[in-house]
Each structure stands twice: as C-alpha cells, then as structure tokens.
N, C-alpha and C positions, 0 to 999 in steps of 0.2 A: 460790490454790494456784499456786505457781511451777511453771513447766515445767522439764523436764530441761535444756534449753538455757539457760534462766535461771539454773539452779544452776551450770552450767558457766561462764557469763559471770561470775557472782558470785565463783567461785573464781579465775577468771582475773584479776579486778580486785583481789582481796585478795592474791594472790601474783603480783606482777609481775616475775617473773624468767624467763629464757630456757628453763630446764628445765621449769618449770610450763607455759609456753605450748606448748612442743613436745609435752609429754604430752598436753595437752588437744587439740591438733591431731590427734594420733594417735587419741585417743578419738572425737573428732567424725567422723573418717573411718571408724572402725569402727562407729559408731552408724548410719552410712548403709548399712552392709552387714547390720546386724542389725534394720533397720526400727525403730530408736529404742528397742530394748530394751537397757537398760544392763547387765543381768545377762549376756546373750549377748555383748555387746561385751566385757565384762571377761574373760568365759571365752575369747573368741578372742584377747585380748591376753595371756593368762596365760603363754604360752611365749615371747613376743616380748621383745626387749630394749628397756627404756625408759630415758629420761634419768635422771640422779640425782634422787632424791626422787619419781620417777614413781609408785611404788607407794603412797606416802603421799598424793600428790595424788589418785590414783584412789580410795583409801580414803576421803578426805574427801568426794569427790563421791558415792560410794556411800552414806555415812552420811547425807548431806543428802537424797539422793534417797529413801532408805528412810523418813526422817522425813516427807517430803512425799508419799509413796506413788507415786512415779513411777519407781521402780527396775526394775519388771518389766512394762513396758507391752507389749501385744500387739496391734499394729496388723495388719490383714489386708493381704495383698499388693495392689498396685494392680490394678484390673480389666483384663483383656485383652479385646480385641475392638474393634469399631467404636466411635467416639465417639458419645455420646447428645447430640443437640442439642435444646434446649427451643424451642418456638415463640417468635417475637418478639412483644412487646407493642406496643401502639400507639406509646408514647413512645419505645421502643427503635428502632422502624422510622423514626421521624422523625429521630432522631439519626443513624442510619445513612444516611438519604437526604442529610442536611446534610453529613455527612463525604464522601459520594461526590461531591456537587455541588462542594464546596470543592476536592476533589482534582482534579476535571476543570478547574476554573478555574485552579488553579495550573499544571496541565499545559499549558493553552492559553496562559497567559502565558509559560510557559517557551519554547513553540514560537515565539511572537511574538518574544521576545527573541533567540532563535537566529537566526531569519530576518532580523531587523533587524540583527544583528551581521554576518551573512554579507553582507547587501546593502551594508553600509559598505565591504566589501573587494572584492566581486565585481560590484557594480552591476548585478544582474540584474532589479531592479524599478524 
C-alpha cells in the first residue's frame, strides 16, 4: 500500500514540469498543516491560486489516493507534555559508555594539540 507521499512522488516523476512541481510543493506544505489529511489540505487550497494545470494535478493525486485509501487519514496531534524516556538496556548503556569515553579521548587529544601548538609559539613548557 503506497503512502500519500509516495503517490505525490510518483506524480512528480511522471509530470516533470515546473507547474506540476510547484503545485505539489504547495500541496506538501498544506499537508503539513492538515496532519497529512489530503481532503483537508485540498479544502484549504480551494480558494488559493494555483499554477496552470494545478487543479488537474491535484485531481490526479486525489484519485490515486482514493484508490489506495490514503485520502482521508486522521492522525492525532502530537502529544504535549514532558518527554517519556525508556530505561536503557544493558547493550545500550555499553554503547553510551563507549561514546562518552571516545568523546573524552577526542577532547583530551584536542587539548594536547592546542597546548603543543601554543608551546611552539610561546615557549612556556
């Protein structure tokens, strides 16, 4: 089952002209405002001026989305509030420790390189 964005990409590949590209860019922007609901996005674009062939391109996207059943998606809004963190597993903790140690080693080497470079010019050691 193709996604809505897959359908938009297919239409963009099949019609590689500037008007189609601009129309689909407008649609993608509007999909961001409508939480990926194509019907709501098209309703919001109804009164706006579109490039030439814009209505035909949007009609083609709508027809394909209806065939695939992705024309009227209803995603809930993103949850608000504090982030929920899952506890680390043993393997993840090990990876985190290795990343922390390697970061400290890189930092220490950078400090040594800076001191060595300054010592070349200032002769303090």
